[in-house]
Structures are given as structure tokens and as C-alpha cells.
C-alpha positions in Angstrom: 0.0 0.0 0.0 1.4 3.4 -1.0 1.7 6.0 1.7 3.5 9.2 2.4 4.4 11.8 -0.2 3.5 9.6 -3.2 0.0 8.9 -2.0 -0.5 12.6 -1.1 0.7 13.6 -4.6 -1.7 11.2 -6.4 -4.7 12.3 -4.3 -3.8 16.0 -4.7 -3.4 15.6 -8.4 -6.9 14.3 -8.8 -8.4 16.7 -6.3 -7.0 19.9 -7.8 -7.9 19.0 -11.3 -11.4 18.0 -10.3 -11.9 21.3 -8.5 -10.4 23.3 -11.4 -12.7 21.6 -13.9 -15.7 22.1 -11.6 -15.0 25.8 -11.2 -14.6 26.2 -15.0 -17.6 24.1 -16.0 -19.8 25.6 -13.3 -18.8 29.1 -14.3 -19.6 28.4 -17.9 -23.0 26.9 -17.0 -23.7 29.9 -14.7 -22.9 32.4 -17.5 -25.1 30.6 -20.0 -28.0 30.6 -17.4 -27.5 34.3 -16.8 -27.9 35.0 -20.5 -31.5 33.9 -20.1 -32.3 35.4 -16.7 -30.3 38.6 -16.5 -33.0 40.5 -18.6 -35.8 39.2 -16.3 -33.8 40.3 -13.2 -33.2 43.7 -14.6 -36.9 44.1 -15.6 -37.9 43.5 -12.0 -35.9 46.5 -10.8 -32.7 44.7 -9.8 -29.3 45.9 -11.0 -25.9 44.3 -10.7 -26.5 43.5 -7.0 -29.6 41.5 -8.0 -27.6 39.5 -10.6 -24.8 38.8 -8.0 -27.4 37.7 -5.5 -29.1 35.4 -8.0 -25.7 33.9 -9.0 -24.8 33.2 -5.4 -28.1 31.5 -4.6 -28.1 29.6 -7.8 -24.5 28.4 -7.7 -25.1 25.3 -5.5 -27.6 23.9 -8.0 -25.3 24.6 -10.9 -22.3 22.9 -9.1 -24.5 19.9 -8.3 -25.3 19.4 -12.0 -21.7 19.9 -13.1 -20.0 17.7 -10.5 -20.4 14.3 -12.2 -18.9 15.5 -15.5 -16.2 17.4 -13.6 -15.3 14.2 -11.8 -14.8 12.5 -15.2 -12.8 15.3 -16.8 -10.7 15.8 -13.6 -9.8 12.1 -13.7 -9.0 12.3 -17.4 -6.6 15.2 -16.8 -5.0 13.6 -13.8 -4.4 10.3 -15.5 -3.2 12.1 -18.7 -0.6 14.0 -16.5 0.6 10.7 -15.0 0.9 9.1 -18.5 2.5 12.2 -20.1 5.3 12.4 -17.5 5.9 8.6 -17.7 4.9 8.2 -14.1 2.6 5.3 -14.9 5.5 3.6 -16.7 7.7 4.1 -13.6 5.0 2.8 -11.3 4.4 -0.3 -13.4 8.2 -0.9 -13.7 8.4 -0.9 -9.9 5.8 -3.6 -9.8 2.9 -1.4 -8.8 -0.3 -2.3 -10.6 -2.5 0.6 -11.6 -5.4 -0.7 -9.6 -3.3 0.1 -6.5 -3.1 3.7 -7.7 -6.9 3.8 -7.9 -7.1 2.4 -4.4 -4.8 5.1 -3.1 -6.8 7.9 -4.6 -10.1 6.5 -3.3 -10.2 8.9 -0.3 -10.4 11.8 -2.8 -13.2 10.1 -4.6 -15.0 9.4 -1.3 -14.7 13.1 -0.3 -16.0 14.2 -3.7 -19.0 11.7 -3.4 -19.8 12.9 0.1 -19.6 16.5 -1.1 -22.1 15.6 -3.9 -24.5 14.1 -1.3 -24.2 17.1 1.0 -25.0 19.4 -1.9 -27.9 17.4 -3.0 -29.5 16.8 0.4 -28.7 20.0 2.4 -27.2 22.9 0.5 -29.3 22.9 -2.7 -32.7 22.6 -1.0 -31.9 25.5 1.3 -30.4 27.7 -1.5 -33.4 27.1 -3.7 -35.8 27.9 -0.9 -33.9 31.2 -0.4 -33.9 31.9 -4.1 -37.7 31.2 -4.4 -38.5 33.5 -1.5 -36.3 36.3 -2.9 -37.7 35.9 -6.4 -41.3 36.0 -5.1 -40.7 39.2 -3.2 -39.6 41.1 -6.3 -42.2 43.2 -8.2 -43.4 41.5 -11.4 -42.1 42.8 -14.7 -44.0 45.6 -16.5 -45.0 43.3 -19.3 -46.1 40.4 -17.1 -49.1 38.4 -18.2 -52.0 39.3 -15.9 -53.7 35.9 -16.3 -53.0 33.4 -13.5 -52.7 29.7 -13.5 -53.5 27.5 -10.5 -50.6 25.9 -8.7 -51.7 22.3 -8.1 -50.3 19.9 -5.4 -51.3 17.0 -3.2 -51.6 17.2 0.5 -53.1 14.8 3.1 -56.4 13.6 1.8 -56.9 16.4 -0.7 -55.8 17.9 -4.0 -55.2 21.7 -3.7 -55.1 24.5 -6.3 -53.8 28.0 -5.5 -53.9 31.1 -7.6 -51.2 33.0 -5.8 -48.7 32.3 -3.1 -47.3 35.3 -1.1 -43.5 35.5 -0.7 -43.4 34.2 2.9 -45.9 31.4 2.1 -48.2 32.5 4.9 -51.0 33.8 2.7 -52.7 32.2 -0.3 -55.2 33.7 -2.7 -57.8 31.7 -4.7 -57.7 28.4 -2.8 -59.4 25.3 -4.3 -59.5 22.2 -2.2 -60.8 18.9 -3.5 -61.3 16.4 -0.7 -61.0 12.7 -1.3 -61.8 9.6 0.8 -59.5 6.7 1.5 -60.4 5.1 -1.9 -59.5 8.3 -3.7 -63.1 9.2 -4.5 -64.1 12.8 -4.6 -66.2 13.6 -1.5 -66.2 17.4 -1.2 -64.9 20.8 -2.5 -63.9 24.0 -0.7 -63.3 27.2 -2.6 -62.0 30.1 -0.5 -60.8 33.6 -1.5 -57.8 33.5 0.9 -56.0 31.3 3.4 -54.0 32.7 6.3 -51.3 30.9 8.3 -51.2 32.0 11.9 -50.1 30.3 15.2 -49.2 27.1 13.3 -52.7 26.8 11.8 -54.4 27.6 8.5 -57.7 29.5 8.3 -59.7 29.8 5.1 -61.5 33.1 4.5 -64.9 33.4 2.8 -65.1 29.7 2.1 -67.8 27.8 0.2 -68.1 24.1 1.0 -69.7 21.6 -1.4 -70.5 18.2 -0.1 -70.7 15.8 -3.1 -71.8 12.8 -0.9 -75.0 14.7 0.0 -75.3 16.7 -3.1 -75.6 20.1 -1.3 -73.7 23.4 -1.1 -73.4 24.8 2.5 -73.7 28.5 3.4 -70.6 30.6 2.9 -68.4 30.8 6.0 -66.3 33.8 6.8 -63.7 31.7 8.6 -63.1 28.0 8.3 -60.4 25.9 9.9 -58.2 24.0 7.5 -56.6 20.9 8.9 -53.5 20.1 6.8 -49.8 19.3 7.4 -49.0 22.0 4.9 -46.4 24.6 6.1 -45.4 28.0 4.6 -42.0 26.5 3.6 -43.9 23.9 1.6 -45.7 26.6 -0.4 -42.5 28.5 -1.0 -40.9 25.3 -2.3 -43.8 24.2 -4.4 -44.2 27.6 -6.0 -40.6 27.5 -7.4 -40.4 27.2 -11.2 -38.6 23.8 -11.0 -38.7 22.7 -7.4 -35.7 20.5 -6.4 -36.6 17.3 -4.6 -34.0 15.7 -2.4 -34.1 12.2 -1.1 -35.1 13.3 2.4 -37.9 15.5 1.1 -39.2 12.6 -1.1 -39.3 10.4 2.0 -41.3 13.0 3.9 -43.7 13.4 1.0 -44.4 9.7 0.8 -44.9 9.5 4.6 -47.4 12.4 4.4 -45.3 14.8 6.4 -44.8 17.1 3.4 -46.9 18.0 0.3 -45.9 17.2 -3.2 -47.0 17.7 -6.8 -45.6 14.5 -8.3 -46.6 10.9 -8.4 -45.4 8.4 -5.8 -43.2 6.7 -8.4 -41.3 10.0 -8.8 -40.6 10.3 -5.1 -39.6 6.6 -4.7 -37.1 7.1 -7.6 -35.7 10.2 -6.0 -35.0 8.3 -2.8 -33.1 5.6 -4.7 -31.2 8.3 -6.6 -30.1 9.9 -3.4 -28.1 6.8 -2.7 -27.1 6.0 -6.3 -25.9 9.4 -7.5 -22.8 9.6 -5.3 -21.7 6.3 -6.7 -21.4 8.1 -10.1 -18.2 9.8 -8.9 -16.5 6.4 -8.6 -18.0 5.3 -11.9 -16.4 8.4 -13.6 -13.0 7.6 -12.1 -13.1 4.0 -13.4 -14.2 5.1 -16.8 -11.2 7.4 -17.1 -8.6 4.7 -16.3 -7.9 4.0 -20.1 -6.4 7.5 -20.3 -3.5 6.3 -18.1 -1.9 4.6 -21.2 -2.9 7.4 -23.6 0.6 8.9 -23.8 2.6 5.9 -22.9 1.8 4.2 -26.2 2.4 6.1 -29.3 -0.4 4.6 -31.4 -3.1 5.2 -28.7 -2.7 8.9 -27.9 -6.2 10.0 -28.6 -8.4 6.9 -28.6 -8.3 6.2 -24.8 -9.3 9.8 -24.1 -12.1 9.6 -26.6 -13.2 6.3 -25.1 -13.4 7.7 -21.6 -15.3 10.7 -22.7 -17.8 8.8 -24.8 -18.4 6.2 -22.0 -18.8 9.0 -19.4 -21.3 10.9 -21.5 -23.2 7.7 -22.4 -23.4 6.9 -18.7 -25.0 10.4 -17.9 -27.4 9.9 -20.8 -28.6 6.4 -19.8 -28.7 7.4 -16.1 -31.0 10.3 -16.9 -33.1 8.2 -19.2 -33.6 5.4 -16.7 -34.5 7.9 -14.0 -37.1 9.5 -16.2 -38.6 6.1 -16.9 -38.7 5.4 -13.2 -40.3 8.7 -12.4 -42.9 8.0 -15.0 -43.7 4.6 -13.4 -42.3 2.7 -16.5 -39.5 1.2 -14.5 -39.2 0.0 -10.9 -37.5 2.8 -8.8 -34.5 0.6 -7.8 -33.9 -0.5 -11.4 -34.3 3.1 -12.6 -31.7 4.4 -10.1 -29.2 1.7 -10.0 -29.1 0.1 -13.5 -26.8 2.6 -15.2 -24.4 3.0 -12.2 -23.9 -0.7 -11.8 -23.6 -1.4 -15.5 -20.9 1.3 -16.0 -19.2 0.4 -12.7 -18.7 -3.1 -14.1 -17.5 -1.6 -17.4 -15.0 0.7 -15.6 -13.7 -2.2 -13.5 -13.1 -4.1 -16.7 -11.1 -1.2 -18.1 -9.0 -1.1 -14.9 -8.1 -4.8 -14.8 -7.5 -4.8 -18.5 -5.1 -1.9 -18.1 -3.0 -3.9 -15.7 -2.6 -6.7 -18.3 -1.4 -4.4 -21.0 
């Protein structure tokens, strides 16, 4: 087992190149996103400070999406450097198989995978919640469409539609509640002009209750208690343009502790993805191992690099495709989340052991 300066050098080589690629790729993605959103930010009365604030709150989400590809490119650059300086040849001449090099740099891979999990489960949900609250507090642009569309979501025993959510999530306008029984059959409807959250409790204002089981409409009520686990933070999250769903949030939605707008299959797939996604960092490392011989063999300078990039991009494509099928109830959630990582983990392991026989 390699220890000391050599192990630190190999781990640092991979870590610094991964961080450099992540900063470059994340910055590029952020700039491309700002090309679409900067005009909207300016139209809401926000100047350079608003753009900077948006960038800071949006950065965790951008970094999360860029991290798997950055892990692949960082490993490609690290292994290319080892091969270009003939360090792979020296290691193999000393009787050190390349798989031992991979074992030595595993701590860097584990730290990267844990960073990915921390971003996905803790940092991104909070940053998106802060971004949603800030965005909702801004005045609408001058050319905004006055027509409103209902925000639909499921909560305990009901399907709810809301016309407008206030920035703090404590007031709702145009509330439509469709109550269902245990069999999913519609049993009642409540339409209220407003809903107010005070003292950990929701109150509907000017509510009209329709009882479908009796076929009658009750007299309008000025105030009506609304028993629901819905919290203001839930409304702020659900009103986001593309609400991010972490594995922990998906588990709470399935247990009924939180509200959601997706199908149960979507949330079950997200739970599985919360465990499978960090494994993609190890997959990317193994797929990059053919690059270690890219510059040590004259006739194979470009093909191993191309092979690693194609396999990495194919993995991302298939992983996203399988996840989409699972979220649409076309694949079982465990298969949707784990099929691509396990398949390409086996392929990367084959690359690694084949490299030691070359």
C-alpha cells in the first residue's frame, strides 16, 4: 500500500484537477444561465446587485449538475498527466499495478462523493428555498401576463389548487381544495378567497363548501379551519419554477409529512437516486482509467481519451433516461436508479483490470 508523499501527490493531483474543472464548468453553465435570466432580473428593478445575489443562490444547483462531469474530466486530466510524465510507466516498472493507484486515490473520490451528497440533500434545497423567497418578493415585470394559473399539489387527503402564493408562504389567494376519501373518490370541495397561516394553523376566509356525498352546497363561511400538514415553507418550495426534490424531502412526501406535486413513483425514484448518485463519482473515475496509457503508447494517444469521454457521456445519458422512466412509473425505482451506475461500474472495473494486463 502506497503511503507518504507519493499517496498525497496522487490524491492532490486528482483533487485539484477536479476542483479546477468544476469551477470552470460551473462558471460556464452559470454564465449561460445568466444570459437567459439577466434580462428578467433587470426588468424587476434589480441591478448588478440582484444579478450577483441570484448567482450566489443559484450556484449550488449549478455545481451539483456539473459535479459528475467534472469528476470525469478531472480524472481524465489527472491520468493524462501521469501518463505524459511517464509516471505510470515508472510505477508499473516498480511492480505497482495501476489498480493500486486507484485504491490510493479513493479517499479523494469518497470526499467528492460525500460533497455531492451534501450538496444534494442539504445545500441545494436551502439555497433554492432562499432563491424562491427572494424571487417571489420582487415586483413583477411591467409586461407580465395578468392571467393566473393554478398551482396544483397533493396534501393529506386532498388535491389543492392555489392562484397566488405570497413570498413568505403564509397567505394564499384563490384556494381550491378537493377532498378525497380513503379510496381516492371525490367527496367534497372547498373554494376560499384566501388562506392565512397564523399560530401554526391555517384559516380559510370566505369559504364555500360543497358536499358531493349529500349533493348540497353549504352556506358561505367567513372563517373555516383547514386541517392540513401544509407549512409555509412547503408553499415556497412548491411555487418554485422547478422545485428540487432531495431524497429526504421525497421520503417526507411519501410519509405524508410534506406535500408534493408529483406521483409516488417520482418520489420513490428520487429516494433511490439519493443513494445511487454519489456512486457516479466512482464510476467516472473508473471510466477514465484507459487514459493512463494514452501517452505511454504512441499509437493510442487519442483513442483512450475519446473512449473515456464517450463512456462518461453515455453513462450520464442512460442514467438520466432510466431515472425519467422510473419517475414516469415505467421502471421500478431501484432499477431506474441503479441500472446505469452498476452497469458502468462493471465496465469501468473491466477497463481497470485490462489496463494492468497491457
